[in-house]
N, C-alpha and C positions, 0 to 999 in steps of 0.2 A: 720726814719726807718718805722714807722707805715704808713706814707703817701705813701711811695714807695710800700709797700706791698698792700695797698688799691688800688693803681693804677694798680698794676699787676693783682689783682683779677678782677677789672673792665674790664681790657683789655682782660683777659681770658674769662670772661662772654660775652663780646661783640663779640669775635671771635666765641665762641660757638653758640650764637644766629644767627650770620651771616651764619655759616655753616648750621644751621637748618632752615635758610631762614625765620626768624622771622622779623617783622617790628620793626624799632626803635621806641619804645613807647615814649621816651622822646621828640623826634623831632615831633612826631605826636601830642603830647599834646601841644607843643609850637606853632605849626602852627594852631591848631584848625580846626574845621570842618565848612565849609561854605555851605549853601544850594545852592548857585549859582555857585559852582565850577564845571568845565567842566569834561567830562570823562577823558580828558588828564591829568588834575590835580589830579583827583582821582587815575587813574592808575599809574601816576608818583609817588605819595605817596606810593602806594602799591608795586611798582616794583623798587624802588630806589636802593635796594641792588643788584639787578640783573644788572641794567644799569651800576653801578660803576664797577662791576667785569668784565663785558664784554666790557667796554669802548665804549658803544653804547648809543645814546640818545633815549629817549622814543618817541620823536616826529618825528622819521624818517618815510619815506614812506614805504608802505607795502612790497615792494620787495627789500628793501635795507638792510635788516638784515636777517641773517640765522635763521633757526628754532633752537631756543636755547634748545628745549625740544625734546625728542624722540617722535615718533608717538604714542607709547603706553602711554606716559605721557599725550599727548594731548587728546587721547581718554578717559583716566581716569579722567582728569579734567572736560571735558564736561559731562561725565556720572555722575559725582558727582553733578554737577550743576543741571542736570535734576532731579535727585533723590531729591535734596534739594527743588526744586520748585514744587514737587508733592503736591497738596493741601490736606494734611492729618492732619493738625494741626490748631491751632488758627490763624496762619498767612496766611491762604489760600487766603485772599483778596490781600495781598501783593504778594503772589506767582503768582496770575493772572496778576498783574501789570508787573512783571518782565518776565513772560513767553514769550512775543514777542521778547525778546532779544535773544532767542535761535536761531532764524532763521538767523540773520546776523552773529552770532558767527559761526554757522555751515558752512555758505557759505565762510567766510573769512578763517577759519581754513582749509577747504578743498582746497581752492585756494593756501594757504600757502604750503600745502604738494605737490601739483602739481608743484608749482614754484621751490621747492627744489628737484624735481625729485624722490619723494617717491611715485611711481605709485602704488605699491602693498598696501602700507599703506593707500593711498587715497581711493583705491577701498574698502578696509576693513572698513575704516571710513565711507564711503558713504553707504555701505550696512547695517551698524549697525544703523545709525541715520536718514536716509533719509525718512523712512516711516512716521515719526511723522509730516512731513511738507506737505505731499501730500493731506491732507484734505482741505487745503486752496488753492483756485483757483488762487489767486494772487501769491502765492509762488511756486505752482506746476511747472510752466513753467521754472523758474530758476533752481529748484531742478533737473528736468529731463535733462536740458542742462549740468549740472555738471557731469552727468554720462558719457558723451562722451568727457569730457575735460580731456585730458591725458598729454598734454605738455603745455609749455609756449606759443607756437605758437597758440594752440587752444584758449587760453585765449585772446591773442591779436586779433584773427580773430573774436571773438564773441563780438558784440557790447554791449550786455546787461551785460556780465561779465566784460567787460572792463570798463563800466560805474561804476561798483561797486568799481573798483580800483581808478578811477579818482575822485569819490565823497564820502563824508562821509554819512553813514547811520544815519538818524536822527530819534530818538525815544523819545517820551514824557513819562515821568514817574512821579508818585506822590512822594511827600516827604517821605511818609512811605515806599513805594516800594524802593526808593533810599537807605534809611538806611538799609532796609532788604538785598539788594544786597551788600551793603558795608560791613555789618557784615560777610557775607559769604566769600567775597574775602579776608578779613583780617584773616579768620580762618585757612587757609591752604595755601599751595603752589599752586597758580593759575596764574603763570607767563604768560602762553600762552593766557589765557583769558584776563588778564590785558593789554597785549600789543595790542591785537585786539581792546579793548576798548579805548586805548590811541590813536591809529593811524587811526582807521577806523570808529568809532561809536561816534556820538555826542548825549549825553543824555541831554534832556531839563527837568530839575527838576521843577515841579509845586508845589508851596506851597499849603497846605490845605486851602480851602476857606470855609467860612460859608455860609450856605444855607439861602434862604429867610425866611424860616419858623422857623429858630432858634431864640430864644429869648435871649437877652443879660441882664446880671445883672447890675443894676445901684446902687449897694451898695457902702458904703464909701471906701472899699478897692480899687475899680476900679476908683473912682473919684480922689483919691490921686495919681494914677499912671499917669504920663505924657504921656505914650504911649498908654493908653487905650482909647477906644471910649466913648465919652460922649453921653448921650441920644439924644442931639441935632444933633449929627453926624449921627444918624441912619436913614435909609429910613423910609418914612412915613408909609409904609405898616407894617414894623416891630413894630413901635410904636403903631399902631392901634391893631395889634395882641396881643401885651403885655397888652394894656388897656382892650381888650376884655377878655383876660385870667384872669386878676385881677377881673373883674366884675363877671366872671363865678365862680371863686373860692369863692368870697364873697357871691354869691347866694347859692352855695352849703353849705357853712358854716351856713348861716341863716336858710336854710331848715333843716339841721341836728340839730341845736340847738333850732329850733322853736317847736311849739306844733305839735304833730303827726297829719298827715292828716287822713281824714275819710277813713275807710276801706269799700270797696264794698263787700257785702256778698251775696252769691247765695246759696239758701237752696233747697236741694233735699229731698223730703219726700216719704217714702215707705208706700203704702196703702195695706190693706188686707194681712198682713204678718202672715198668720195663721201658717206657719211653724216655727215661732219664729226666727226672724233675729238676727244673732250674730255679724256680722261685715260688714263693707262697706268701699270700697276704690275707689278713683278716680284716673285714670291714669295721669302721669305727663303732657301729652298733652291735658288733659281735654276732651278727646273724648270718654272714656269708663268708665263705672261704674261697679265694681264687688262686689258681696255680698255673704256671706256664711250663710247657713241655718242649722237648726237642722235636717232636713231630708237628710243630707249628700250631698246636691248638691250645686254647685256654679253657680250663675246666672250672666250673663254678659249683660249689656245694652249699646246701643249706645246713647251718649248724643248729637249727631249731626244729621243732616238730612240724612246722609249716613247710610244705613243699613248694618248689619253684614252679610257677605256672604263668602263662601269658595273661596280661590284663585283658578284660573284655574288649571286643571290637579291635583287637590287634591281629594283624596278618603277618605270618612268618614268611617273608619274601625269600628267605634262603632255601626254601623247599618248593620244588615244582613237581606236582603230581602228574604222572603219566597215566595212560589208559590201563596199564597193567597194575596200577596201584589202587584200583577201585576196591578190590577185595579187602585191602588192609585199612581202609578209611575209618571203619568203625573202631578198631583198636587205637588208631591214632587220635580220633576224637576223644576217646576215653582218657588217653594220656594227657591231652590238652586240658581237659576239664579237671582231672584229678591232680595233675602236676607230677613232678619227679623230684627226687632228692639231688640230682646232679644234671647240669646242663653243659653241653660242649659248645664253645664259641669258636667258629672257624672263620678264618679270613687271612691270617698271616701265611707267608710262604717260606718261613724259616723258623728256627728255634726261637721261642719266646723267653726273654731274659728278665723281664720286669713287669709287674702289675701294680696298680695303685687305685684305690677306691676314692671317690669324691667324699667330701666331709659328710654329706647327707645320705651316702650309700646308694644314690640313684643312678650312678654311672661308674664305669671302670675304664682305666687306661691301660694299654699294654704296649710294650716295645719289643722289637724283634731284630734278628739278624738281617731281615729283608730291608733294613734302613727306615722302616716306617713306624709310626705310632698310630694306634687305632683306639677310637672311643666306642665303647659298648653301652648301649641303652639297656639297663637291667630291668626295665619294665616289659620290653619286647624281646630282650636277649638277642639283639641284632647289632651289627656294626653300622653306625650311622655317620661317622666322620673318619677320614683318612688324612693323617698329617705327614707331609713329606718335606724334608729339608736337609737331613743328614745324608752324606754320601757313603757312609760305612755303617756297620752294625751299631745299633743303639743298645747300650749296656744297662742304663738305669733311668728312671723317671721319678719325679716327685711333684706333688700338687701343693700349692700354697694353702695356708690355713683356712682361708675363706673361699677356696675353690675358684679364685679369679684367674689365676695363672697356673701353668705347669712348666716344668723345666726338664731337660733331657741331657744325658751325657753319652758320648759316642766314641767309637774307635777312630773317628776323624780328628781327635784331640781337641774338640770344642764342646762347649755346653751351649744350649740354646733355650731361650725363653719363648713360651707360646701362650696364646689365649685361646679359649675354646671356640670362639666364633671366627677364627682365621686359620687357614690350613698352612700358612707359612710362618716362620718364626718372627718374633718382634725384635729380639736381640741375639747376638752371637758373642759368646765369651771365649776369646782365644788367648792363649798364653801358656798352657801346659805343653810339655815336650813329648808326651805320650798319651795313651788312652785316658779318657775321663771315665773312671770305673764306677763312681758313686756321686750322688748329688742330693742336696737337702736345702729346703727353705728355712730361713730364720723365722721364729714365731711372729715377728712383725712384718714379714714379707718384703722388707727393704733390702735384704741381703740373701745371697745364695752361696753355699759352700760346695766345693767340688774336691774330690779326692782322685788322685791319678796314679798311673803306673810309674810316673816319674818320681814317686816317693814324696810328693809335696801335697799340701792342702792349701787351696786358695779361697779367699772370701771376696765375693764380687758385689758391687752395688747393682741392685736389680734394674734401676732406671737409667743410671749413667753408663753401665756396661764396663766399668773399669775395675781392676783388682784393688781392694783396699787393705788386704792382709795376705801375707804369704807365710805359711807355717811349714818349717822344715825340721827334720829330726827322725822321721821314719826311715827304716833300713830296707823297706820293701814296698811293693805296691799298696796303696790305701784302698781297702775294699768296702769300708762302711763308715758312715758319719751319723752324728746325732746332736741336735741342739737341745740345751736344757730349756724347759718351758719358761723359766724366768728370763731367758735371753742372755745370760751372762757367760755361759760356757759352751764350747764346742768339743765334742768327743770324736776321736778318730782312731781307727784300728785297721789292721790288714795282715799281710803275710809275715810281718816281723814279730807277730804274736804279742805285741805291746799295745796297751790301751792308753792313749795320750789324751789329756784334758787341757784345753787351751783357754786362757782368759782373753775374751774378745776385746775388752777395753784396752788392755795393754799390749795384746798380741804375744804375750809370753806363755811359756809352758807352765801350767799350774800343777799338774800331777802326771807321773809316768808310772802306770800300774802294769804289773806282770803276773802271770799265773797260768795262762793258757799254753798248751803245748803244740798247737797247730793254728792254721789260719783263722782269724776272727772274721766272721761273715756278717754279723748283724749286731747293732747297738740300739739301746732304748733307754731313755730317762724316765724316772718315776714322775707322776704329776707334780710332786712338791720339789723336784729338782735335787733331791738328796741322794738318790740311788741311781746306779747305772747297771743295766743288765746287758751281758754280752754273750753271744752264741758263737761257737767255734766248731771247726771240723774235727776237734778232738772229742766230739759227742758230749760236750758239757755246756751248761749254762751257769754263769758266775754272776753273783751280785756284789757290787762294790759300793761302799758308803764313802762319798767324796768328802764328808765332814771330818772323817777320821778321828772322831772323839772317843768312841767306845770300842775301837778296833784293837785287837791284840796281835802280836807278832806270830807269824806262821812258821811251821817247821819245814815246809816243802819249798821254801824260797819265794813264795808268792808275796805280793805287796800286803802291807798291813791293812789296806782299805778293803780287802776281801772279807766278806761276811758270810758267804754261802756258795756251795758248789752243788749243782744238781745234774745228775746224769740219768740217762735212760737207755733202753735197749734199742739204740738207733745207730745207723751208719753215718748220719750227717744231720746236724741241726741247722735249719735254713734261716729262721728268723725269730726274733723276740719282739713283742709289742706290749707296752704297758697300757692298761685300760683304767677306768675309774676305780676307786676304792682299793688301790694298790694291788690290782689284779694283773698278773703277767701271763700272756698267751705265748706259747712256744709251738713252732711247727718244725717237723723233721721227717726224715725218711727212716722207716722201721728196718730192722735187720732182716736179712733175707730168710732166716730160719724161723721168723715169726709167722704164725698162722694168720690167715686172712680173717 
């Protein structure tokens, strides 16, 4: 009794699936899918239910079967396929592979309507879809001939259209595109499309081939597979590429694990700085040098042979010529056209404590005791934006890696986040108990680090505005910060003459390095995050290898990570900056007894 009831349920389900035009999943799984199956086999599998009900074979000629679907059904099926092939998702590559199939489908479906006397439906079908094929010169001729094809006699008298009926349209398609098309045809009722594929189109499925530059794995798992390629079966060029890659990877490993390479250092010394130089910054392209002075001016030097000059059609609005200046206009015009080695940027009304270039060196930010931050356009050398928000002197500024934001630290015990198109701050980071002396962006711009006179370092979430890390351990104000380019470490230093390296993931102290004998004023990481350069008021620049693999103990009490000490005839080293190719730029103030 139970078996009879089970058979009744299965028969009812089969009848329902047949009425809903679903494919027999059991038979499809038994037959399996072959990459070399023809379009006839593919369409026969998909349209088997329709062929049985209509007592027609799928392999009949084009004109021997009636149109089993209404014209609206045909239009709907083709429109769905076109929408499916629009490259708007991750399968756009396969969409482009299947897209050429639309042309023969359109031609055969149109001829099918004409053959069955559906003149008005054929006209509507043509007017809706023909426009998408007119861009191709090879297809345009046939498409235009279809417009005047209204009867079976018109088809017979047209040699090109008649050849479409006498021959199959051959189309090559990759394996991925074939599966992409097959999934669509199985997803819904596409009987009209399947019958055209079965009778009039021959798909040549091409299996994916490996390219010459692809490297093959020769591990144990492949050696045990009887169908896999042994290394001896590979072309010589691939074996050579694999050997070259192994040599390259071994060389990279030895360089990384070996002793650090010597750093090239370029020192820029300022002479006759009677105005008390406070800060110096070199542009990312190493072409410009900016400095801030106590007399409220910012000076800009060209480090290359090219002089600084205004761009054409730029007006210097900071200068107003009076009647008495007429005699000097010729000399001024010569200066404008020839350019100068140094420009003075005036606008602040207090000492300038910090300068920072944009990543593309097109602009410069400066902060001052007058509580303001100014943006300088380096094409016109004018101040174009004034940012106000702090109530006390601004000690330091930094720009995010992509120049989307900048941040400032002030005597008002807060740090602030700014954007270039707004003159008021976006975020205020409050929590320090004393001045915020230095500030730095994390390489991913999601965090900001601040160092304070309260002897702590805080890590803030840029967007949320809350502190996510608190680093304590310094015994004096923190004057300088630096993030490693790989984003793993934060270095801090200050008046306690110690360089501390913090692990950002755990928040713990990773290294504590000593060696300087005075305040440390500037820090910089090398591009590969393995070296740290530090500048100090003891007139020295020191290099530290944080890997500490090839370092030896020192006799002067310095940490073992110290690999080099560089001194010059200076009174004060202001800043250090690592550039590409392990190139270190240092700026400082020359001793007073040095000649200009």
